[in-house]
Structure formats: C-alpha cells, structure tokens
C-alpha positions as CSV (number, residue, x, y, z in Angstrom):
1,M,65.0,-10.2,12.5
2,S,61.8,-8.7,12.6
3,N,58.5,-10.3,13.6
4,S,56.8,-8.9,10.7
5,A,59.6,-10.1,8.6
6,L,59.3,-13.6,10.1
7,T,55.6,-13.4,9.8
8,N,55.7,-12.5,6.5
9,A,58.0,-15.4,5.5
10,I,55.2,-17.8,6.7
11,I,52.4,-16.2,4.9
12,I,54.8,-16.8,1.7
13,T,55.5,-20.3,3.0
14,L,51.8,-21.0,3.3
15,L,51.0,-19.4,0.1
16,L,53.5,-21.7,-1.5
17,F,52.3,-25.5,0.4
18,F,48.9,-24.9,-0.3
19,T,49.1,-23.4,-3.9
20,T,51.0,-26.3,-4.3
21,L,48.9,-28.6,-2.8
22,T,45.6,-27.6,-5.1
23,V,48.0,-28.5,-7.8
24,G,48.5,-32.1,-6.6
25,W,45.4,-32.6,-6.0
26,V,43.9,-31.0,-9.2
27,G,46.6,-33.1,-11.6
28,S,45.8,-36.0,-9.6
29,S,42.3,-35.6,-10.5
30,Q,42.7,-34.9,-14.1
31,N,45.5,-37.1,-14.3
32,P,44.9,-40.1,-12.6
33,E,48.7,-41.6,-13.8
34,V,50.2,-38.9,-11.9
35,G,49.0,-39.4,-8.9
36,D,49.0,-42.7,-9.0
37,S,53.3,-41.8,-9.8
38,L,53.5,-39.4,-6.9
39,M,51.8,-42.5,-4.3
40,S,54.2,-45.0,-5.7
41,L,57.2,-42.5,-5.5
42,F,56.1,-41.7,-1.5
43,E,55.2,-45.0,-0.9
44,K,59.0,-46.0,-1.7
45,E,60.6,-43.3,-0.4
46,V,58.6,-42.2,2.4
47,A,56.0,-45.1,3.9
48,G,58.6,-48.2,2.9
49,Q,61.2,-47.0,5.0
50,I,58.6,-46.5,8.2
51,D,57.9,-50.2,9.7
52,G,54.3,-50.1,11.5
53,T,53.9,-52.8,13.3
54,N,56.6,-51.1,15.9
55,P,55.3,-47.7,17.3
56,Y,58.7,-46.9,19.3
57,D,60.2,-47.8,15.7
58,M,58.0,-45.4,14.2
59,V,58.5,-43.3,16.2
60,I,62.2,-42.4,15.6
61,K,61.9,-43.0,11.9
62,L,59.0,-40.4,11.8
63,F,60.7,-37.9,13.4
64,A,64.5,-38.8,11.4
65,N,62.3,-38.5,8.1
66,N,60.6,-34.6,9.5
67,L,63.5,-33.6,10.5
68,E,65.8,-34.2,7.4
69,A,62.9,-32.3,5.5
70,C,62.6,-29.2,7.5
71,L,66.3,-29.3,8.0
72,L,66.8,-29.3,3.9
73,L,64.1,-26.5,4.0
74,F,65.6,-24.4,6.3
75,L,69.2,-25.0,4.7
76,G,67.7,-24.8,1.6
77,G,67.6,-20.7,1.9
78,A,71.5,-21.1,1.7
79,S,71.0,-21.9,-2.1
80,F,69.5,-18.2,-2.0
81,G,65.9,-20.0,-1.7
82,I,66.1,-22.4,-4.9
83,L,66.1,-25.6,-2.8
84,T,63.4,-24.7,-0.3
85,I,60.9,-23.1,-2.9
86,F,61.5,-26.6,-4.5
87,I,61.2,-28.9,-1.4
88,M,58.0,-27.2,0.1
89,S,56.7,-26.8,-3.4
90,I,57.3,-31.2,-3.7
91,N,55.8,-31.7,-0.6
92,G,52.8,-29.6,-1.0
93,I,51.9,-31.8,-4.6
94,V,52.7,-35.1,-3.4
95,I,50.3,-34.4,0.0
96,G,47.8,-33.1,-2.3
97,A,47.7,-35.7,-5.1
98,I,47.5,-38.3,-1.9
99,M,45.1,-36.5,-0.5
100,E,42.7,-36.7,-3.9
101,I,43.7,-40.4,-4.0
102,V,42.5,-41.3,-0.7
103,S,39.5,-39.0,-0.8
104,K,38.0,-41.2,-3.6
105,E,38.4,-44.9,-1.4
106,H,37.5,-43.5,1.8
107,S,35.5,-40.7,3.0
108,A,36.6,-36.9,4.0
109,L,35.8,-37.8,7.8
110,F,38.7,-40.4,7.0
111,V,41.2,-38.4,5.4
112,A,40.7,-35.8,8.1
113,A,41.5,-38.5,10.5
114,A,44.7,-39.2,9.4
115,L,46.2,-36.4,8.7
116,I,44.9,-33.9,11.2
117,P,46.3,-35.7,14.9
118,H,49.9,-35.3,13.4
119,G,49.4,-32.4,10.7
120,I,48.6,-30.0,13.4
121,F,52.2,-30.6,14.4
122,E,53.8,-31.3,11.3
123,I,52.7,-28.9,8.9
124,P,53.3,-25.8,11.4
125,A,57.1,-27.4,11.5
126,F,57.6,-27.7,7.7
127,I,56.0,-24.0,7.5
128,L,58.1,-22.9,9.3
129,S,61.2,-24.8,8.7
130,G,60.7,-23.0,5.3
131,A,60.2,-19.5,6.3
132,L,63.2,-19.4,7.9
133,G,64.6,-20.9,4.9
134,I,63.0,-17.8,3.0
135,L,64.6,-15.8,5.8
136,L,68.0,-17.1,5.7
137,A,67.9,-16.3,2.0
138,Q,66.9,-12.5,1.9
139,S,69.6,-12.5,4.5
140,L,72.1,-14.0,2.3
141,I,70.9,-11.4,-0.4
142,A,71.6,-8.6,2.3
143,E,74.3,-9.6,2.9
144,W,75.6,-10.0,-1.1
145,Y,74.4,-6.0,-1.0
146,G,76.6,-5.3,2.2
147,R,73.1,-4.8,4.0
148,G,73.8,-7.9,6.5
149,D,75.3,-10.4,8.8
150,T,74.0,-13.8,7.1
151,A,75.9,-16.1,10.3
152,G,74.2,-14.1,12.8
153,A,70.7,-14.2,11.3
154,A,71.6,-18.0,10.9
155,Q,72.5,-18.3,14.3
156,A,69.2,-16.6,15.4
157,F,67.0,-18.9,12.8
158,A,68.5,-21.9,14.5
159,R,67.2,-20.6,17.5
160,L,64.0,-20.7,16.7
161,F,64.3,-23.8,14.5
162,L,65.5,-25.5,17.7
163,M,62.7,-24.0,20.3
164,F,59.8,-24.5,18.0
165,V,60.1,-27.3,15.1
166,L,62.6,-29.9,16.9
167,P,59.5,-30.2,19.7
168,L,57.2,-29.8,16.3
169,I,58.5,-32.7,14.7
170,T,59.0,-34.6,17.7
171,A,55.3,-34.3,18.6
172,A,54.1,-35.0,15.3
173,A,56.3,-38.3,15.2
174,C,54.5,-39.7,18.7
175,V,51.4,-38.6,17.8
176,E,51.5,-40.3,14.3
177,A,52.8,-43.6,15.7
178,F,50.5,-44.0,18.5
179,I,47.8,-41.6,18.5
180,T,46.9,-41.6,14.0
181,P,46.3,-45.3,13.8
182,I,43.5,-45.5,16.7
183,V,41.5,-42.2,15.2
184,I,42.0,-43.8,11.8
185,Q,40.5,-46.9,13.3
186,L,37.9,-44.7,14.9
187,V,36.5,-43.7,11.7
188,A,37.4,-46.6,9.3
C-alpha cells in the first residue's frame, strides 16, 4: 500500500462524509419530520444506550459504540465497499440532521462545544476506518483480477487500524465523557 493510495482513500471518505453531512443538514431543514425521525432513531439506538450519570460507564459504552462503527466501516470493505459507503453515508446524514436540529435551539457556539472536543478524535477515526475499508475493497477487486494479495493487504490495514483508530476512539470516548460536558456547560 502506498501513501498516495491511503491519501486518495481518505479524500474519498472525507468527500463522502461531508457530502452526506450536508445532505442530512439540508434535508432536515427542508423536511423537519425527517430530521425528527433521525433524531429519534439516534436517541433510541445510540444515546439511549449510554447512561450519562456515570462518566466511567459512558467511556466504556462510547468506546464500544465507536469501535463497532469503525470496525464495520473497515471490515465493510469486504463487501466490495458497499457496507463501508452505506455506513459512512448514514453517519453523515444523521450527524448533519442532528446538527441542524440542535442549531435551531442553540447557538453555533453550543453546537461547536458539543461536537469539537471529542469530534477532533472521533471524526478522524471514522474517516480513517472508512478509508481502510475502501482500500480493502480495492484490494479485493485487484485480487479478483489477479493483481493483488488481499490477505497481506488486510493485515497491513489492520495494523493501521490498531495503531491509529483504536487510540483515536479511546481518546474520543474519554473526552466525550469527561470534557465535552464541561465545555457544553461553559457555553450553555
């Protein structure tokens, strides 16, 4: 794997994420019922699973939730990238819709305070996981045409996942449980 291949995959993943984030934001503003449905789904499937009273419990649950998402993004490459693209798109749409809904009731500073502290770790972890999923898909396609070794490539991608994604989601979970709530209180 070359650095340019990883860079290209990161660019593709970034474009996909921010395009779908914009779709979620605009879609929610144009059709508030869709945004409300996405918010309800997020509250039920993600936020509802996390007890906000015990930050240590929150760290574990946030880490597990982010690990699951990142693993699906990475290993979704084995579906020739279909699952990776789907999961990245859904995450972008939901985050965009939630940002639009929250921005109606709170200032831009509040939205930034709620996202940036842990987002600076979490979003790169998602982007890198998605990029690794795209590279895995490319490797499968190359092997299909007799030009690659997917097992060897997957091993290299897994090393990158362990070296970079795991520390990022660990930091994101700790910051989201301990620091983000304090920053939100400072701007609320």
